[in-house]
PASE-358616 format. One record per residue: residue number from 1; residue in one letter; x, y, z of N, C-alpha, C, CB in turn. Coordinates in steps of 0.02 Angstrom, whole numbers. Glycine has a CB too. Layout:
N
+-----+--------+--------+--------+--------+--------+--------+--------+--------+--------+--------+--------+--------+--------+
: num : residu :    n.u :    n.v :    n.w :   ca.u :   ca.v :   ca.w :    c.u :    c.v :    c.w :   cb.u :   cb.v :   cb.w :
+-----+--------+--------+--------+--------+--------+--------+--------+--------+--------+--------+--------+--------+--------+
: NUM :      A :      X :      Y :      Z :      X :      Y :      Z :      X :      Y :      Z :      X :      Y :      Z :
...
+-----+--------+--------+--------+--------+--------+--------+--------+--------+--------+--------+--------+--------+--------+
//
This chain:
57
+-----+--------+--------+--------+--------+--------+--------+--------+--------+--------+--------+--------+--------+--------+
: num : residu :    n.u :    n.v :    n.w :   ca.u :   ca.v :   ca.w :    c.u :    c.v :    c.w :   cb.u :   cb.v :   cb.w :
+-----+--------+--------+--------+--------+--------+--------+--------+--------+--------+--------+--------+--------+--------+
:   1 :      X :   1919 :    -76 :    233 :   1896 :   -132 :    194 :   1837 :   -107 :    152 :   1877 :   -191 :    240 :
:   2 :      X :   1838 :   -123 :     90 :   1784 :   -102 :     43 :   1732 :   -157 :     39 :   1813 :    -85 :    -28 :
:   3 :      X :   1670 :   -138 :     43 :   1616 :   -189 :     35 :   1593 :   -193 :    -36 :   1555 :   -173 :     81 :
:   4 :      X :   1559 :   -245 :    -53 :   1532 :   -252 :   -119 :   1475 :   -203 :   -131 :   1508 :   -324 :   -130 :
:   5 :      X :   1466 :   -184 :   -193 :   1413 :   -141 :   -211 :   1349 :   -177 :   -210 :   1426 :   -111 :   -277 :
:   6 :      X :   1296 :   -142 :   -186 :   1232 :   -174 :   -181 :   1202 :   -186 :   -250 :   1184 :   -132 :   -138 :
:   7 :      X :   1172 :   -244 :   -260 :   1138 :   -260 :   -322 :   1068 :   -231 :   -319 :   1137 :   -337 :   -335 :
:   8 :      X :   1038 :   -239 :   -261 :    967 :   -216 :   -254 :    960 :   -177 :   -189 :    917 :   -278 :   -254 :
:   9 :      X :    936 :   -117 :   -193 :    930 :    -74 :   -134 :    856 :    -68 :   -115 :    961 :     -3 :   -148 :
:  10 :      X :    834 :   -108 :    -67 :    763 :   -110 :    -48 :    739 :    -46 :    -16 :    750 :   -167 :     -1 :
:  11 :      X :    783 :    -13 :     23 :    763 :     49 :     56 :    749 :    103 :      3 :    819 :     73 :    105 :
:  12 :      X :    793 :    106 :    -47 :    781 :    155 :   -100 :    716 :    142 :   -137 :    839 :    154 :   -148 :
:  13 :      X :    704 :     78 :   -150 :    642 :     61 :   -185 :    581 :     81 :   -146 :    639 :    -13 :   -198 :
:  14 :      X :    580 :     70 :    -80 :    523 :     89 :    -39 :    513 :    164 :    -35 :    532 :     63 :     29 :
:  15 :      X :    567 :    198 :    -33 :    563 :    273 :    -33 :    533 :    297 :    -98 :    634 :    305 :    -22 :
:  16 :      X :    554 :    268 :   -155 :    529 :    287 :   -219 :    453 :    273 :   -224 :    566 :    249 :   -275 :
:  17 :      X :    433 :    215 :   -200 :    362 :    198 :   -199 :    322 :    246 :   -156 :    354 :    128 :   -174 :
:  18 :      X :    348 :    261 :    -96 :    313 :    306 :    -52 :    307 :    376 :    -83 :    348 :    310 :     13 :
:  19 :      X :    360 :    400 :   -113 :    357 :    466 :   -143 :    308 :    466 :   -202 :    426 :    488 :   -166 :
:  20 :      X :    306 :    417 :   -241 :    262 :    411 :   -297 :    187 :    413 :   -273 :    278 :    347 :   -337 :
:  21 :      X :    175 :    373 :   -223 :    105 :    371 :   -196 :     87 :    437 :   -162 :     96 :    313 :   -145 :
:  22 :      X :    132 :    468 :   -129 :    118 :    533 :    -98 :     98 :    584 :   -149 :    177 :    558 :    -59 :
:  23 :      X :    136 :    588 :   -203 :    118 :    634 :   -256 :     49 :    620 :   -285 :    170 :    630 :   -312 :
:  24 :      X :     38 :    556 :   -296 :    -27 :    534 :   -326 :    -87 :    554 :   -281 :    -26 :    456 :   -336 :
:  25 :      X :    -80 :    541 :   -216 :   -138 :    553 :   -173 :   -144 :    625 :   -150 :   -134 :    509 :   -113 :
:  26 :      X :    -91 :    663 :   -153 :    -97 :    735 :   -138 :   -139 :    770 :   -189 :    -29 :    769 :   -134 :
:  27 :      X :   -133 :    749 :   -251 :   -172 :    781 :   -305 :   -245 :    757 :   -304 :   -141 :    767 :   -373 :
:  28 :      X :   -256 :    699 :   -279 :   -326 :    673 :   -280 :   -336 :    628 :   -218 :   -341 :    633 :   -348 :
:  29 :      X :   -357 :    658 :   -162 :   -367 :    619 :   -100 :   -420 :    565 :   -104 :   -384 :    665 :    -44 :
:  30 :      X :   -469 :    576 :   -146 :   -520 :    525 :   -154 :   -495 :    462 :   -186 :   -576 :    552 :   -193 :
:  31 :      X :   -444 :    469 :   -224 :   -416 :    411 :   -259 :   -384 :    361 :   -208 :   -363 :    435 :   -312 :
:  32 :      X :   -358 :    390 :   -155 :   -330 :    345 :   -103 :   -384 :    301 :    -73 :   -296 :    387 :    -47 :
:  33 :      X :   -441 :    331 :    -59 :   -496 :    294 :    -28 :   -522 :    239 :    -78 :   -553 :    344 :     -7 :
:  34 :      X :   -525 :    255 :   -140 :   -547 :    208 :   -192 :   -498 :    150 :   -198 :   -554 :    243 :   -258 :
:  35 :      X :   -433 :    167 :   -195 :   -383 :    114 :   -197 :   -387 :     69 :   -137 :   -315 :    142 :   -204 :
:  36 :      X :   -395 :     97 :    -80 :   -403 :     56 :    -18 :   -463 :     13 :    -21 :   -408 :    101 :     44 :
:  37 :      X :   -517 :     39 :    -47 :   -576 :     -2 :    -52 :   -568 :    -60 :    -98 :   -634 :     40 :    -74 :
:  38 :      X :   -530 :    -50 :   -153 :   -517 :   -105 :   -201 :   -474 :   -158 :   -167 :   -482 :    -78 :   -267 :
:  39 :      X :   -427 :   -137 :   -128 :   -384 :   -183 :    -92 :   -424 :   -225 :    -41 :   -327 :   -144 :    -57 :
:  40 :      X :   -470 :   -190 :     -6 :   -512 :   -227 :     42 :   -555 :   -280 :      8 :   -556 :   -178 :     80 :
:  41 :      X :   -582 :   -262 :    -50 :   -623 :   -309 :    -87 :   -582 :   -367 :   -111 :   -658 :   -274 :   -145 :
:  42 :      X :   -524 :   -352 :   -139 :   -480 :   -404 :   -166 :   -459 :   -454 :   -115 :   -419 :   -373 :   -196 :
:  43 :      X :   -441 :   -431 :    -56 :   -415 :   -476 :     -4 :   -469 :   -491 :     50 :   -353 :   -444 :     29 :
:  44 :      X :   -529 :   -471 :     39 :   -585 :   -489 :     83 :   -577 :   -462 :    153 :   -594 :   -563 :     87 :
:  45 :      X :   -551 :   -399 :    159 :   -547 :   -366 :    221 :   -610 :   -327 :    234 :   -486 :   -321 :    223 :
:  46 :      X :   -634 :   -325 :    294 :   -694 :   -288 :    313 :   -678 :   -244 :    369 :   -752 :   -334 :    330 :
:  47 :      X :   -715 :   -189 :    373 :   -705 :   -144 :    429 :   -737 :   -173 :    491 :   -734 :    -75 :    415 :
:  48 :      X :   -724 :   -146 :    548 :   -751 :   -170 :    611 :   -827 :   -159 :    615 :   -716 :   -134 :    669 :
:  49 :      X :   -851 :   -112 :    577 :   -923 :    -98 :    576 :   -963 :   -147 :    536 :   -936 :    -30 :    550 :
:  50 :      X :   -928 :   -183 :    490 :   -965 :   -232 :    449 :   -985 :   -292 :    492 :   -922 :   -254 :    389 :
:  51 :      X :  -1040 :   -323 :    471 :  -1062 :   -382 :    509 :  -1024 :   -444 :    488 :  -1137 :   -394 :    500 :
:  52 :      X :   -994 :   -442 :    429 :   -956 :   -499 :    405 :   -883 :   -489 :    420 :   -966 :   -508 :    330 :
:  53 :      X :   -864 :   -496 :    484 :   -796 :   -486 :    502 :   -749 :   -542 :    482 :   -792 :   -475 :    573 :
:  54 :      X :   -777 :   -602 :    477 :   -733 :   -659 :    464 :   -739 :   -679 :    390 :   -751 :   -720 :    510 :
:  55 :      X :   -682 :   -692 :    363 :   -679 :   -718 :    292 :   -700 :   -792 :    290 :   -606 :   -710 :    262 :
:  56 :      X :   -689 :   -827 :    346 :   -698 :   -897 :    348 :   -764 :   -922 :    372 :   -647 :   -925 :    388 :
:  57 :      X :   -816 :   -881 :    363 :   -885 :   -901 :    387 :   -912 :   -955 :    340 :   -936 :   -838 :    388 :
+-----+--------+--------+--------+--------+--------+--------+--------+--------+--------+--------+--------+--------+--------+
//
């Protein structure tokens, strides 16, 4: 029995994203830390060492 062809392949998409980010961060490891810091600021995540652990204070 033949199945229908996939319209969207999420596994392939995630592999492509992972490969792209790996290449980007291998050339510049500091860039990964900068990107992560931007994400933390955008979504109000704090490290365990910060005194402001809760966003809902």
